[in-house]
Backbone bond lengths (Angstrom), bond angles and torsions (degrees), N, CA, C in turn:
res aa  C-N    CA-C-N  psi(-1)  N-CA   C-N-CA  omega(-1)  CA-C   N-CA-C  phi
1 X - - - 1.468 - - 1.524 111.68 -
2 X 1.343 115.41 -44.73 1.474 119.01 -179.84 1.518 112.48 -64.43
3 X 1.324 116.82 -37.46 1.441 123.58 -179.04 1.527 109.67 -61.09
4 X 1.304 118.11 -37.67 1.457 121.17 -174.20 1.534 113.16 -101.50
5 X 1.364 117.35 -13.94 1.443 118.81 -171.55 1.493 116.59 -124.45
6 X 1.330 120.33 -13.38 1.447 123.24 -178.53 1.517 108.78 -108.36
7 X 1.318 115.24 109.54 1.487 120.81 -173.86 1.535 110.53 -59.95
8 X 1.317 119.23 -38.30 1.476 121.61 -178.72 1.492 110.66 -64.74
9 X 1.364 115.59 -45.77 1.446 117.35 -179.95 1.508 113.75 -71.56
10 X 1.358 115.21 -31.35 1.435 118.88 174.04 1.530 111.94 -61.23
11 X 1.310 116.62 -36.45 1.461 122.72 176.08 1.498 110.10 -62.20
12 X 1.337 117.31 -46.70 1.463 121.80 178.05 1.525 110.25 -54.72
13 X 1.333 115.38 -47.79 1.468 119.82 -177.10 1.520 112.15 -66.33
14 X 1.326 118.56 -37.45 1.446 121.85 177.03 1.541 111.64 -64.26
15 X 1.332 115.84 -46.53 1.423 120.99 178.79 1.548 111.01 -62.38
16 X 1.326 116.04 -39.61 1.481 119.25 178.98 1.530 110.19 -64.44
17 X 1.344 117.13 -44.50 1.487 119.67 -179.39 1.498 111.07 -64.21
18 X 1.342 117.28 -42.28 1.470 120.62 -179.51 1.526 113.05 -64.38
19 X 1.327 115.32 -43.11 1.444 119.06 -174.98 1.548 112.09 -80.38
20 X 1.326 116.35 -35.83 1.461 120.16 179.43 1.507 111.73 -84.18
21 X 1.340 115.09 -11.02 1.463 121.61 176.96 1.529 113.60 53.94
22 X 1.337 114.20 50.61 1.437 119.62 177.73 1.537 109.81 -161.59
23 X 1.291 113.71 165.62 1.474 120.70 173.88 1.518 107.58 -80.28
24 X 1.319 117.46 126.66 1.451 121.27 -178.22 1.560 111.42 -67.66
25 X 1.315 114.51 142.94 1.499 119.24 175.30 1.505 109.25 -93.24
26 X 1.314 114.28 175.91 1.500 120.59 178.93 1.565 109.08 -61.47
27 X 1.344 116.08 -41.26 1.486 118.27 176.65 1.520 112.75 -63.16
28 X 1.351 117.01 -37.74 1.455 119.43 178.18 1.512 110.21 -63.30
29 X 1.309 117.11 -45.49 1.467 122.35 179.32 1.560 109.95 -59.62
30 X 1.348 114.93 -43.86 1.460 120.39 -177.12 1.524 111.11 -62.38
31 X 1.328 116.53 -44.47 1.446 122.21 -179.75 1.515 111.27 -62.67
32 X 1.342 116.18 -45.63 1.474 119.69 -179.60 1.518 110.70 -67.77
33 X 1.335 116.63 -36.50 1.448 118.51 -179.65 1.521 112.41 -68.99
34 X 1.347 115.13 -33.83 1.484 119.71 176.16 1.531 109.80 -59.69
35 X 1.332 116.15 -44.28 1.477 120.67 179.24 1.519 110.42 -63.55
36 X 1.362 117.06 -42.13 1.410 123.20 -175.62 1.512 113.14 -73.99
37 X 1.347 116.95 -44.93 1.437 119.97 -171.66 1.532 114.33 -96.08
38 X 1.344 117.38 -43.98 1.469 120.35 -177.07 1.539 110.17 -81.25
39 X 1.342 115.33 -49.30 1.472 119.02 -178.24 1.504 112.21 -77.31
40 X 1.348 116.30 -20.02 1.453 122.46 -179.60 1.506 112.29 61.75
41 X 1.334 116.60 35.41 1.484 120.79 173.96 1.498 108.54 -77.15
42 X 1.337 119.36 126.60 1.445 121.24 -179.85 1.517 113.14 -53.61
43 X 1.333 117.25 145.89 1.438 121.76 -177.32 1.525 112.54 -57.22
44 X 1.340 115.58 -41.67 1.461 117.98 -178.54 1.521 112.71 -64.56
45 X 1.369 117.08 -30.18 1.462 119.87 178.69 1.518 108.20 -73.63
46 X 1.318 118.89 -42.97 1.470 121.08 176.61 1.497 110.89 -58.55
47 X 1.326 117.12 -43.57 1.461 121.00 179.58 1.556 110.80 -61.73
48 X 1.322 115.75 -41.86 1.451 120.57 177.99 1.490 111.33 -63.08
49 X 1.326 118.32 -42.68 1.468 122.21 178.78 1.524 110.50 -64.93
50 X 1.313 117.32 -37.96 1.478 122.00 178.55 1.537 107.57 -61.10
51 X 1.313 116.21 -50.86 1.465 121.40 -178.90 1.550 111.68 -61.12
52 X 1.339 116.36 -41.18 1.462 121.20 177.86 1.536 110.43 -62.13
53 X 1.269 118.28 -50.40 1.481 122.94 -177.31 1.529 109.47 -61.84
54 X 1.320 116.86 -46.05 1.480 120.04 -176.51 1.530 110.10 -65.72
55 X 1.357 116.18 -34.58 1.466 119.68 179.17 1.498 112.08 -67.12
56 X 1.357 116.04 -20.72 1.459 121.21 175.71 1.530 111.98 -91.97
57 X 1.323 115.24 5.34 1.477 118.56 178.70 1.543 113.07 86.53
58 X 1.341 116.86 6.02 1.463 119.58 -178.35 1.517 108.07 -99.22
59 X 1.305 114.43 79.06 1.468 120.99 -175.18 1.527 112.57 -95.23
60 X 1.320 115.64 52.91 1.453 118.08 176.52 1.560 108.42 -138.72
61 X 1.314 112.33 148.32 1.486 117.82 -175.13 1.491 112.51 -64.56
62 X 1.310 118.89 -35.16 1.459 121.56 -177.13 1.513 109.68 -61.54
63 X 1.303 118.74 -43.84 1.489 121.77 178.81 1.530 109.10 -65.44
64 X 1.344 115.46 -47.92 1.495 118.99 178.95 1.513 111.22 -57.28
65 X 1.307 116.29 -43.42 1.458 119.31 -179.91 1.548 112.07 -61.62
66 X 1.315 115.57 -46.91 1.463 119.25 -178.91 1.533 111.40 -64.29
67 X 1.348 116.36 -39.61 1.455 120.30 177.85 1.521 111.39 -64.53
68 X 1.300 116.43 -42.55 1.474 121.88 -179.41 1.528 111.98 -63.45
69 X 1.345 115.93 -43.09 1.450 121.62 -179.59 1.537 109.10 -67.06
70 X 1.348 116.25 -42.50 1.494 119.48 -179.56 1.533 109.88 -62.00
71 X 1.329 117.48 -45.12 1.481 120.88 179.13 1.527 111.29 -64.34
72 X 1.305 115.39 -40.86 1.477 120.59 178.32 1.574 109.32 -59.66
73 X 1.313 115.94 -43.16 1.470 119.90 -178.93 1.506 110.47 -69.27
74 X 1.338 118.27 -21.70 1.475 122.64 175.06 1.523 111.57 -79.74
75 X 1.347 117.04 -5.01 1.456 121.82 -178.04 1.508 116.95 93.38
76 X 1.326 115.10 11.13 1.459 118.00 178.31 1.516 108.41 -85.90
77 X 1.323 115.13 91.76 1.452 119.98 -174.85 1.543 113.36 -123.88
78 X 1.330 114.37 18.37 1.492 118.87 176.16 1.523 106.46 -145.90
79 X 1.362 116.03 161.32 1.472 118.68 -179.02 1.534 109.95 -68.92
80 X 1.311 117.63 -33.23 1.479 120.94 177.99 1.541 110.17 -58.83
81 X 1.338 114.80 -47.46 1.447 118.27 176.97 1.528 112.97 -64.46
82 X 1.303 117.08 -35.19 1.459 121.88 177.73 1.526 110.33 -65.62
83 X 1.301 117.59 -41.28 1.452 120.88 177.48 1.537 112.50 -62.24
84 X 1.333 114.65 -40.17 1.469 119.87 176.12 1.513 111.04 -64.05
85 X 1.359 116.24 -39.87 1.462 121.01 176.17 1.544 110.39 -60.04
86 X 1.333 116.18 -45.44 1.479 120.74 179.71 1.492 111.97 -61.38
87 X 1.380 116.42 -41.26 1.455 119.55 -179.78 1.544 109.61 -65.13
88 X 1.362 116.24 -38.60 1.428 121.26 179.78 1.545 110.12 -65.19
89 X 1.357 115.86 -42.90 1.439 119.51 -179.45 1.530 110.40 -66.67
90 X 1.349 117.96 -37.27 1.457 121.79 179.14 1.543 109.52 -62.30
91 X 1.330 117.08 -42.16 1.462 121.13 178.97 1.537 109.42 -65.43
92 X 1.314 117.62 -43.75 1.453 120.67 179.75 1.530 110.38 -60.94
93 X 1.318 115.57 -45.95 1.491 121.42 -177.84 1.533 110.01 -64.48
94 X 1.369 117.35 -37.90 1.444 121.48 176.84 1.522 109.81 -62.22
95 X 1.315 116.87 -44.81 1.464 121.30 -178.08 1.521 109.52 -69.31
96 X 1.310 119.09 -34.88 1.446 121.56 178.65 1.528 109.23 -66.91
97 X 1.331 117.12 -39.28 1.452 120.97 176.20 1.534 112.20 -61.02
98 X 1.326 116.83 -41.18 1.467 120.47 177.76 1.523 110.56 -67.18
99 X 1.353 115.33 -37.78 1.496 119.60 -179.95 1.533 110.20 -67.50
100 X 1.359 117.96 -39.49 1.439 121.56 178.92 1.532 109.91 -59.84
101 X 1.344 117.06 -41.81 1.443 121.85 178.74 1.526 110.49 -65.72
102 X 1.305 115.91 -45.07 1.467 120.97 179.83 1.527 111.36 -59.91
103 X 1.297 116.74 -41.67 1.476 121.05 -175.78 1.534 112.23 -89.43
104 X 1.312 119.21 -1.76 1.432 122.47 179.89 1.509 114.65 66.22
105 X 1.299 116.09 40.39 1.490 120.66 -176.90 1.522 112.60 -80.58
106 X 1.330 117.82 -13.48 1.461 119.14 -178.69 1.510 112.55 67.31
107 X 1.315 116.82 -148.37 1.463 120.79 -174.93 1.535 113.52 -99.22
108 X 1.330 116.07 2.67 1.446 115.94 -177.74 1.550 112.11 -67.04
109 X 1.306 114.67 152.99 1.477 119.29 179.23 1.521 109.98 -71.25
110 X 1.324 116.72 146.68 1.451 120.81 176.54 1.507 108.57 -68.53
111 X 1.325 117.55 146.30 1.452 121.38 171.79 1.542 107.78 -72.00
112 X 1.328 114.00 164.91 1.492 118.96 -179.11 1.533 109.01 -59.21
113 X 1.332 117.94 -40.99 1.481 120.41 -179.40 1.539 111.26 -65.59
114 X 1.379 116.15 -42.82 1.437 119.77 179.75 1.515 111.12 -62.35
115 X 1.344 115.81 -41.33 1.468 121.38 179.30 1.522 109.16 -61.58
116 X 1.356 115.68 -42.67 1.443 120.97 -178.58 1.529 110.11 -61.54
117 X 1.314 116.01 -45.10 1.471 120.04 179.34 1.521 110.18 -59.41
118 X 1.361 116.57 -48.76 1.448 119.94 -177.55 1.502 113.39 -64.12
119 X 1.291 117.72 -40.96 1.454 120.69 175.18 1.521 113.02 -61.61
120 X 1.307 114.80 -35.62 1.488 120.63 179.46 1.532 108.75 -69.14
121 X 1.368 117.23 -52.40 1.428 121.91 -177.10 1.533 114.28 -60.24
122 X 1.342 115.26 -53.17 1.472 119.45 -175.79 1.529 113.01 -84.98
123 X 1.320 117.27 -24.78 1.462 122.33 -176.78 1.521 113.02 -99.21
124 X 1.330 118.19 -73.60 1.409 121.69 -173.96 1.541 113.76 -64.76
125 X 1.360 116.10 -38.81 1.438 119.12 -178.63 1.529 111.64 -94.74
126 X 1.330 117.84 -14.15 1.465 122.14 173.13 1.504 114.20 68.88
127 X 1.334 119.00 29.58 1.464 119.55 179.74 1.520 111.68 -75.68
128 X 1.326 115.77 146.62 1.444 120.18 173.08 1.504 109.10 -75.43
129 X 1.337 115.67 167.72 1.467 118.92 174.85 1.493 112.30 -62.13
130 X 1.344 116.86 -34.88 1.486 119.42 -178.08 1.505 111.19 -64.79
131 X 1.333 118.58 -32.98 1.468 121.30 178.07 1.520 111.62 -69.87
132 X 1.324 115.89 -41.71 1.483 118.82 177.83 1.521 110.73 -69.29
133 X 1.318 116.45 -36.31 1.459 121.21 176.29 1.528 109.42 -59.90
134 X 1.322 116.73 -45.39 1.452 121.39 179.15 1.543 111.24 -61.10
135 X 1.315 117.38 -42.32 1.468 122.25 177.05 1.523 110.20 -61.51
136 X 1.338 116.14 -41.75 1.475 121.05 175.78 1.529 111.53 -57.90
137 X 1.343 114.76 -47.70 1.474 118.41 -178.86 1.540 111.94 -62.48
138 X 1.329 116.15 -40.55 1.445 120.50 179.30 1.546 109.88 -67.23
139 X 1.316 115.94 -36.26 1.464 119.23 178.23 1.501 111.93 -64.14
140 X 1.343 116.46 -48.36 1.465 121.23 -178.99 1.527 109.38 -64.45
141 X 1.352 117.14 -40.50 1.468 119.57 177.77 1.533 113.38 -59.32
142 X 1.366 112.52 -37.21 1.461 116.94 -175.53 1.540 113.96 -85.73
143 X 1.349 115.89 -34.95 1.465 119.68 -173.11 1.513 113.34 -113.43
144 X 1.358 118.13 -13.39 1.466 119.41 179.08 1.521 111.32 80.63
145 X 1.299 119.68 5.09 1.473 120.82 -179.10 1.505 111.59 -159.60
146 X 1.344 116.82 168.94 1.430 121.16 176.07 1.514 109.99 -75.26
147 X 1.324 117.28 129.13 1.439 122.23 172.65 1.520 108.55 -143.46
148 X 1.341 114.58 108.51 1.468 117.82 -177.66 1.541 111.79 -67.51
149 X 1.320 116.56 -28.94 1.448 119.29 177.41 1.529 109.43 -66.16
150 X 1.311 117.15 -42.96 1.459 121.14 177.98 1.549 110.70 -66.98
151 X 1.313 115.93 -42.01 1.483 119.74 175.81 1.531 109.78 -59.16
152 X 1.319 117.39 -42.06 1.460 119.65 -177.94 1.501 110.87 -64.54
153 X 1.353 117.63 -36.52 1.462 120.25 175.99 1.508 112.73 -59.01
154 X 1.352 116.11 -41.71 1.457 121.09 178.32 1.528 109.77 -66.83
155 X 1.294 116.74 -49.49 1.463 120.77 -176.49 1.510 112.82 -66.17
156 X 1.348 117.02 -34.14 1.467 120.26 177.54 1.509 109.91 -64.57
157 X 1.376 117.62 -43.95 1.416 120.43 177.43 1.510 113.11 -61.70
158 X 1.383 117.06 -40.94 1.424 120.33 178.01 1.530 111.60 -65.42
159 X 1.323 115.81 -38.62 1.492 120.15 178.48 1.551 108.27 -62.83
160 X 1.311 117.19 -47.31 1.454 120.92 -178.16 1.509 111.80 -65.40
161 X 1.350 116.50 -27.79 1.501 121.24 178.74 1.522 111.79 -85.52
162 X 1.331 116.56 -6.71 1.471 119.86 179.28 1.501 113.64 80.55
163 X 1.332 119.77 18.06 1.434 122.23 178.12 1.489 110.76 -75.77
164 X 1.361 116.33 130.88 1.449 120.89 -178.15 1.504 114.05 -120.98
165 X 1.330 117.83 -15.74 1.448 122.70 -177.37 1.513 109.54 -135.82
166 X 1.351 116.62 159.75 1.522 118.54 174.10 1.527 113.02 -56.65
167 X 1.328 116.34 -28.45 1.429 119.84 178.95 1.515 111.36 -68.37
168 X 1.350 115.92 -37.34 1.449 120.82 176.62 1.523 109.06 -61.06
169 X 1.300 116.28 -40.25 1.470 121.18 -177.37 1.514 109.33 -66.95
170 X 1.355 114.92 -44.31 1.459 121.51 -179.14 1.530 111.80 -62.25
171 X 1.330 115.71 -41.29 1.464 121.17 179.30 1.516 112.92 -74.36
172 X 1.312 116.92 -32.17 1.463 120.29 -172.37 1.509 115.11 -95.04
173 X 1.338 115.24 -17.26 1.490 118.91 -175.33 1.505 114.94 -103.32
174 X 1.326 116.24 24.76 1.472 118.08 -176.48 1.541 111.15 -64.27
175 X 1.337 116.04 -26.45 1.468 117.88 178.21 1.501 114.30 -89.69
176 X 1.373 116.56 0.18 1.479 120.40 -179.93 1.508 105.89 -148.77
177 X 1.365 115.32 84.17 1.465 120.83 -170.24 1.488 113.60 -63.74
178 X 1.301 118.65 -22.64 1.471 117.75 179.61 1.505 111.95 -80.68
179 X 1.333 116.80 -18.55 1.469 118.19 -179.20 1.505 112.38 78.63
180 X 1.289 118.62 8.51 1.483 121.39 -175.39 1.542 110.03 -107.49
181 X 1.348 112.62 171.25 1.451 117.45 177.38 1.517 105.84 -98.96
182 X 1.336 115.52 91.20 1.435 120.99 -166.68 1.542 112.35 -72.42
183 X 1.350 117.93 -17.02 1.456 119.85 -178.12 1.476 113.46 -74.64
184 X 1.358 118.81 -14.66 1.418 121.87 -178.96 1.509 109.99 -85.99
185 X 1.308 116.10 136.93 1.444 121.02 176.99 1.494 111.84 -139.61
186 X 1.323 118.23 148.34 1.450 122.85 173.26 1.512 113.29 57.31
187 X 1.333 113.93 -136.02 1.471 121.02 -176.61 1.550 111.51 -61.30
188 X 1.305 116.08 -35.07 1.482 119.16 -178.32 1.502 110.14 -62.76
189 X 1.363 117.16 -40.46 1.471 120.61 178.14 1.522 110.40 -66.28
190 X 1.331 116.70 -43.63 1.462 119.89 -176.36 1.488 109.85 -64.87
191 X 1.367 118.23 -42.44 1.449 120.22 179.66 1.514 110.84 -63.73
192 X 1.321 116.74 -40.53 1.454 121.01 -179.03 1.542 110.71 -70.11
193 X 1.345 116.26 -21.53 1.445 119.96 -176.58 1.507 113.79 -82.13
194 X 1.323 118.46 -13.63 1.467 119.71 -178.05 1.527 108.25 -70.85
195 X 1.356 116.81 131.05 1.459 119.00 -178.09 1.461 111.64 -68.02
196 X 1.315 116.75 142.81 1.485 122.76 179.46 1.517 105.37 -97.40
197 X 1.326 117.09 87.01 1.451 121.96 -177.79 1.508 109.31 -98.18
198 X 1.324 117.56 125.14 1.482 121.00 179.93 1.543 107.77 -102.55
């Protein structure tokens, strides 16, 4: 009934078919209708999520469904909020691109742990690229190589200290010129370096 009689849901189905480039199955319709009717996610938000997922190469309803539910649980329940989410993701992805170039990562995909670190630094903690770049420089100066776990230890301490700019670091780290948490060693440091992402 909704497929043939509800214009908003019909729009969702058309956008899904166009972007997924296939005829929707009964399970596809059921998943989309759950988002639309039970979760009460606005049709324009569902359409935006479909387009986002398909642009990432994730052209399946299961991925779209999980992404939509996750965003809904984050409080993204209007198109205005969805647009702000997209802008935030675009900034994060831009900073990740700059970080990949800085670290010489080439074109390889980030590992799940690397992606989690980047999402935490640029997203949850809201650091600018300049702050992450500074943490990278301090990491290489101290260890002679790239270590995201070590970088995370530095950035976590800066986040907990309320540092937002390189100037904050310069003014606040006079007693610890490396900018690192030198008391951590071995497994204790690694455990402390894991981002606490909620």
